[in-house]
Legacy VTK file of the C-alpha trace (Angstrom):
# vtk DataFile Version 3.0
C-alpha trace
ASCII
DATASET POLYDATA
POINTS 390 float
8.055 10.209 -15.662
10.894 12.258 -17.155
13.326 14.335 -15.131
11.779 17.502 -16.604
8.343 16.434 -15.387
9.675 15.733 -11.921
11.374 19.149 -11.798
8.122 20.846 -12.807
6.196 18.909 -10.170
8.651 19.780 -7.388
8.674 23.429 -8.433
4.877 23.693 -8.459
4.642 22.185 -4.975
7.352 24.483 -3.601
5.774 27.638 -5.033
2.481 27.007 -3.255
4.326 26.535 0.027
5.464 30.167 -0.282
2.046 31.840 0.138
1.091 29.255 2.753
4.144 30.249 4.803
3.105 33.915 4.566
-0.378 33.051 5.798
1.174 31.205 8.744
3.206 34.305 9.603
0.058 36.427 9.463
-1.593 33.994 11.865
1.367 34.283 14.238
1.149 38.083 14.047
-2.532 37.952 14.969
-1.901 35.582 17.851
0.945 37.748 19.129
-1.202 40.882 18.885
-3.860 39.236 21.061
-1.381 37.861 23.608
0.679 41.060 23.937
-2.253 43.416 23.447
-0.499 45.194 20.561
-3.360 45.167 18.102
-2.779 48.628 16.541
0.958 47.988 16.246
0.350 44.830 14.213
-1.580 46.642 11.441
1.503 48.154 9.683
3.207 44.764 9.937
0.298 43.023 8.219
0.002 45.671 5.499
3.726 45.431 4.775
3.585 41.649 4.430
0.613 41.624 2.043
2.644 42.559 -1.102
4.886 39.542 -0.512
1.769 37.364 -0.278
0.468 38.782 -3.570
3.725 38.223 -5.484
4.118 34.699 -4.084
0.579 33.857 -5.245
1.303 35.326 -8.677
4.476 33.239 -8.945
2.654 30.068 -7.928
-0.158 30.684 -10.414
1.958 31.878 -13.378
5.645 31.109 -12.982
7.864 33.099 -15.323
11.042 35.147 -15.252
8.970 38.317 -14.787
6.985 37.035 -11.794
10.121 35.489 -10.288
12.159 38.703 -10.531
9.186 40.758 -9.286
8.779 38.459 -6.300
12.456 38.689 -5.379
12.446 42.476 -5.914
9.415 42.950 -3.674
11.002 40.589 -1.194
14.124 42.749 -1.023
12.415 46.152 -0.722
9.215 45.357 1.137
10.985 42.579 3.040
13.503 45.072 4.388
10.729 47.335 5.695
8.913 44.345 7.142
12.052 43.069 8.890
12.607 46.525 10.439
9.038 46.664 11.779
9.038 43.040 12.902
12.339 43.363 14.792
10.830 45.915 17.176
7.389 44.275 17.252
8.691 40.819 18.120
11.308 41.943 20.657
9.205 40.817 23.665
9.053 37.267 22.241
12.753 36.599 22.785
13.919 33.397 21.097
10.535 32.936 19.428
10.874 36.136 17.408
12.970 34.528 14.660
10.097 33.020 12.688
8.089 36.246 12.786
11.027 38.488 11.776
12.007 36.214 8.880
8.413 35.833 7.661
8.921 37.635 4.352
12.342 36.074 3.780
10.966 32.559 4.243
8.592 32.993 1.297
11.525 33.918 -0.953
13.133 30.446 -0.813
10.016 28.622 -2.041
10.423 29.645 -5.675
11.272 26.406 -7.459
12.802 26.182 -10.916
11.845 28.000 -14.093
13.564 25.581 -16.450
13.411 21.812 -16.782
16.694 21.144 -15.040
17.320 20.740 -11.339
20.212 23.186 -11.490
17.711 25.940 -12.336
15.838 25.284 -9.107
19.066 25.271 -7.126
20.045 28.645 -8.555
16.705 30.350 -7.850
16.455 28.896 -4.334
19.924 30.174 -3.460
18.968 33.545 -4.970
15.872 33.705 -2.781
17.905 32.711 0.272
20.443 35.456 -0.445
17.812 38.159 -1.082
15.965 37.261 2.106
19.167 37.337 4.156
20.023 40.788 2.806
16.518 42.075 3.605
16.760 40.838 7.208
20.194 42.375 7.654
19.126 45.763 6.214
15.997 45.809 8.391
18.088 45.228 11.509
20.490 48.009 10.508
17.608 50.457 9.991
16.374 49.977 13.564
19.903 49.870 14.972
19.803 46.212 16.005
22.256 43.433 15.406
20.822 41.028 12.809
19.986 37.504 13.953
19.382 34.682 11.490
17.401 31.560 12.248
18.881 28.252 10.955
15.417 27.000 9.965
15.328 29.032 6.758
18.752 27.774 5.727
17.800 24.171 6.502
14.628 24.452 4.400
16.641 25.841 1.507
19.247 23.091 1.744
16.530 20.404 1.735
15.066 21.794 -1.491
18.513 22.180 -3.038
19.218 18.537 -2.204
15.935 17.453 -3.834
16.781 19.238 -7.088
20.352 17.930 -6.976
19.097 14.354 -6.719
16.831 14.891 -9.733
19.664 16.433 -11.737
22.082 13.613 -10.908
19.436 11.058 -11.864
18.877 12.910 -15.133
22.562 12.755 -16.009
22.967 9.086 -15.099
19.853 7.909 -16.911
20.472 9.876 -20.099
17.670 12.350 -19.552
15.004 10.028 -18.177
14.334 8.805 -14.662
13.216 5.243 -13.956
9.576 4.637 -14.842
8.391 3.867 -11.339
4.796 3.309 -12.432
5.896 0.797 -15.059
8.085 -0.961 -12.508
5.186 -1.159 -10.040
2.897 -2.460 -12.795
5.380 -5.157 -13.799
5.839 -6.115 -10.153
2.084 -6.601 -9.767
1.975 -8.686 -12.933
4.853 -10.841 -11.696
3.038 -11.363 -8.383
-0.116 -12.386 -10.243
1.866 -14.839 -12.362
3.441 -16.370 -9.266
0.024 -16.692 -7.595
-1.367 -18.429 -10.678
1.647 -20.733 -10.849
1.237 -21.699 -7.197
-2.494 -22.195 -7.719
-1.901 -24.347 -10.782
0.637 -26.434 -8.875
-1.908 -26.888 -6.070
-4.567 -28.033 -8.549
-2.206 -30.601 -10.069
-1.355 -31.782 -6.560
-5.031 -32.219 -5.692
-5.917 -34.132 -8.861
-3.265 -35.991 -10.826
-0.713 -36.315 -8.027
-3.437 -37.371 -5.610
-4.625 -40.040 -8.049
-1.092 -41.308 -8.548
-0.578 -41.473 -4.788
-3.806 -43.466 -4.401
-2.597 -45.922 -7.040
0.829 -46.209 -5.398
-0.699 -46.927 -1.983
-3.146 -49.472 -3.393
-2.665 -52.960 -4.709
-1.913 -51.744 -8.208
-5.298 -52.651 -9.646
-7.588 -49.958 -11.044
-11.285 -50.512 -10.575
-13.851 -48.718 -12.680
-14.518 -46.050 -10.073
-10.847 -45.125 -9.892
-10.721 -44.959 -13.670
-13.734 -42.632 -13.666
-12.078 -40.462 -11.045
-8.886 -40.121 -13.102
-10.881 -39.316 -16.245
-12.898 -36.696 -14.335
-9.738 -35.089 -12.950
-8.167 -34.891 -16.402
-11.358 -33.364 -17.795
-11.437 -30.792 -15.009
-7.810 -29.878 -15.617
-8.502 -29.468 -19.319
-11.242 -26.920 -18.565
-9.450 -25.137 -15.716
-9.231 -21.345 -15.862
-7.290 -18.758 -13.868
-9.054 -15.932 -12.015
-7.869 -12.419 -11.116
-7.177 -13.512 -7.554
-4.633 -16.083 -8.697
-7.000 -19.023 -8.190
-7.325 -21.761 -10.794
-10.976 -22.734 -11.035
-11.855 -26.395 -11.716
-15.276 -26.595 -10.045
-17.853 -27.767 -12.614
-20.189 -24.952 -13.620
-23.257 -27.158 -13.420
-22.366 -28.324 -9.908
-22.991 -26.597 -6.606
-20.800 -26.268 -3.558
-23.147 -28.455 -1.514
-23.197 -31.185 -4.138
-19.417 -31.013 -4.544
-18.893 -31.294 -0.778
-21.175 -34.331 -0.559
-19.188 -35.912 -3.396
-16.008 -35.433 -1.358
-17.569 -37.150 1.659
-18.833 -39.990 -0.535
-15.426 -40.387 -2.149
-13.713 -40.511 1.260
-16.072 -43.259 2.376
-15.565 -45.141 -0.878
-11.836 -45.203 -0.139
-12.547 -46.946 3.159
-12.560 -43.984 5.538
-15.135 -43.204 8.201
-16.445 -39.648 8.081
-19.415 -37.901 9.709
-20.953 -34.764 8.233
-22.758 -32.187 10.387
-24.423 -28.893 9.504
-25.901 -30.225 6.279
-28.736 -27.690 6.468
-26.200 -25.094 5.283
-25.650 -27.053 2.079
-28.979 -25.779 0.760
-27.428 -22.307 0.477
-25.288 -22.308 -2.657
-25.164 -18.524 -3.112
-21.384 -18.469 -2.830
-19.095 -16.532 -5.171
-17.302 -18.890 -7.563
-13.900 -18.008 -6.100
-15.071 -18.839 -2.563
-16.855 -22.038 -3.592
-13.803 -23.226 -5.502
-11.427 -22.429 -2.635
-13.529 -24.154 0.029
-14.167 -27.216 -2.114
-10.513 -27.651 -3.067
-9.210 -26.917 0.440
-11.559 -29.510 1.979
-10.498 -32.011 -0.690
-6.819 -31.392 0.053
-7.453 -31.693 3.798
-9.226 -35.053 3.434
-6.502 -36.237 1.079
-3.836 -35.373 3.680
-5.820 -37.213 6.354
-6.132 -40.308 4.192
-2.484 -40.350 3.112
-0.662 -39.262 6.274
-2.823 -39.335 9.417
-3.852 -42.993 9.640
-7.088 -41.711 11.140
-9.959 -43.971 12.174
-12.595 -41.260 12.190
-13.111 -37.806 10.652
-15.716 -35.209 11.555
-16.642 -32.540 8.995
-18.812 -29.739 10.353
-20.247 -26.716 8.540
-21.009 -23.504 10.377
-20.886 -19.743 10.141
-23.325 -16.865 9.821
-24.713 -14.535 7.166
-21.255 -13.100 6.472
-18.949 -16.117 6.615
-19.060 -19.843 6.000
-16.785 -22.155 7.987
-15.804 -25.772 7.487
-14.236 -27.656 10.404
-12.363 -30.895 9.708
-11.271 -32.916 12.758
-9.471 -36.272 12.639
-8.179 -38.625 15.342
-5.059 -39.643 13.457
-1.360 -39.014 13.892
-0.574 -35.402 14.537
2.343 -33.429 13.143
4.348 -30.274 13.811
2.667 -27.577 11.748
5.647 -25.209 11.998
8.012 -27.905 10.741
6.226 -28.300 7.405
8.473 -27.038 4.597
7.298 -23.923 2.740
7.436 -25.785 -0.578
4.959 -28.484 0.489
2.022 -27.921 -1.836
-0.545 -29.928 0.100
-0.547 -27.674 3.164
0.959 -24.359 2.104
-0.778 -23.950 -1.249
-3.680 -26.380 -1.549
-5.108 -25.317 1.826
-3.621 -22.141 3.336
-2.617 -20.313 0.156
-5.829 -21.180 -1.653
-8.048 -19.869 1.166
-6.064 -16.648 1.527
-6.255 -15.939 -2.204
-10.043 -16.249 -1.983
-10.220 -13.728 0.862
-10.595 -16.369 3.581
-8.300 -18.078 6.059
-7.135 -21.499 7.191
-6.038 -22.358 10.732
-4.490 -25.678 11.656
-3.938 -27.259 15.074
-2.278 -30.629 15.495
-1.194 -32.862 18.376
-0.837 -36.521 19.222
-4.639 -36.719 19.545
-5.237 -35.643 15.953
-5.488 -32.601 13.709
-8.073 -29.849 13.375
-8.403 -27.664 10.283
-10.679 -24.612 10.347
-11.515 -23.085 6.971
-13.330 -19.743 6.863
-14.387 -17.711 3.821
-16.669 -14.728 3.133
-20.075 -15.313 1.609
-19.989 -11.987 -0.253
-17.987 -11.734 -3.417
-16.470 -8.291 -2.786
-14.048 -9.443 -0.136
-13.084 -12.488 -2.182
-12.303 -10.355 -5.210
-9.998 -8.176 -3.097
LINES 1 391
390 0 1 2 3 4 5 6 7 8 9 10 11 12 13 14 15 16 17 18 19 20 21 22 23 24 25 26 27 28 29 30 31 32 33 34 35 36 37 38 39 40 41 42 43 44 45 46 47 48 49 50 51 52 53 54 55 56 57 58 59 60 61 62 63 64 65 66 67 68 69 70 71 72 73 74 75 76 77 78 79 80 81 82 83 84 85 86 87 88 89 90 91 92 93 94 95 96 97 98 99 100 101 102 103 104 105 106 107 108 109 110 111 112 113 114 115 116 117 118 119 120 121 122 123 124 125 126 127 128 129 130 131 132 133 134 135 136 137 138 139 140 141 142 143 144 145 146 147 148 149 150 151 152 153 154 155 156 157 158 159 160 161 162 163 164 165 166 167 168 169 170 171 172 173 174 175 176 177 178 179 180 181 182 183 184 185 186 187 188 189 190 191 192 193 194 195 196 197 198 199 200 201 202 203 204 205 206 207 208 209 210 211 212 213 214 215 216 217 218 219 220 221 222 223 224 225 226 227 228 229 230 231 232 233 234 235 236 237 238 239 240 241 242 243 244 245 246 247 248 249 250 251 252 253 254 255 256 257 258 259 260 261 262 263 264 265 266 267 268 269 270 271 272 273 274 275 276 277 278 279 280 281 282 283 284 285 286 287 288 289 290 291 292 293 294 295 296 297 298 299 300 301 302 303 304 305 306 307 308 309 310 311 312 313 314 315 316 317 318 319 320 321 322 323 324 325 326 327 328 329 330 331 332 333 334 335 336 337 338 339 340 341 342 343 344 345 346 347 348 349 350 351 352 353 354 355 356 357 358 359 360 361 362 363 364 365 366 367 368 369 370 371 372 373 374 375 376 377 378 379 380 381 382 383 384 385 386 387 388 389
């Protein structure tokens, strides 16, 4: 947005505040008439204020030099008469009379700028402040009272002057154009999406290639045919991986289902020599999960079992499925060596990205408890796709 556009926007908003302020004064007059029982006395006050309301509406609808000068002229003449009537009418209100007496003068400061520069707005606001002050002073003189000026009107004017001054200074420093805040916000969102995809891609590499290399390093160095097939499958999955809008890299085979993929994980864990029990298998018949959710749950369970195998020295693992119509949960409990969850470094992919980050990007959550008796990981994700897409 250019500085000229910002000046026009500020001016339009300010001009509509003018008639609104007059309507508020009329409401105060009505309330005062009811409270004090001065209904007939309030009629001349209302009739006198109506021309100021009309000119302020005209200025807001069609700003021009003519409507601006007319508004200030009416504000000076009619505003003087109004101030004279309001001074006597509001006398019983004491300290609260200031807003009512300055009702017409308040509308004169909400005039905005006619040009495209902030200095134009500053000039017209100060002109409206001066005209209103003169009208209040003349009205007090007419009724033989000492004029009293409320600081609220001056403060409002100074706030608007400051706003236009900021715009004008920004215009000068930026060579006539303010920073493109929308473009900056758009680039920030794109950078966040890129970082999410990078973290997701790193997590996928951790769960496949790095996991395979770790299995080889912890073994006897020999590769049996099943391990070869696993490495080939992981490389094939990486070759066909694709990034989603939520920052998740999808590697789940399209022809597979979440239930089948989860059973493959259990079978693979047993093949590697681990003992694992699976409960809640009746839920595996329901594969109506959004792809993002299915991918996140599958990969998070895989990363959890991989951590158990590599770090926990567990003798037994329990994997339990649960949930309801809205959410699906997977509980993984092992009896291995525990660890301090809070002490895990933020750059550790296995926990921070492969499990926690992946579930959060899919609209779910991951909670981890660990002690000397073992570790529990609770994965929860929505069944509906709307939440996952958010």
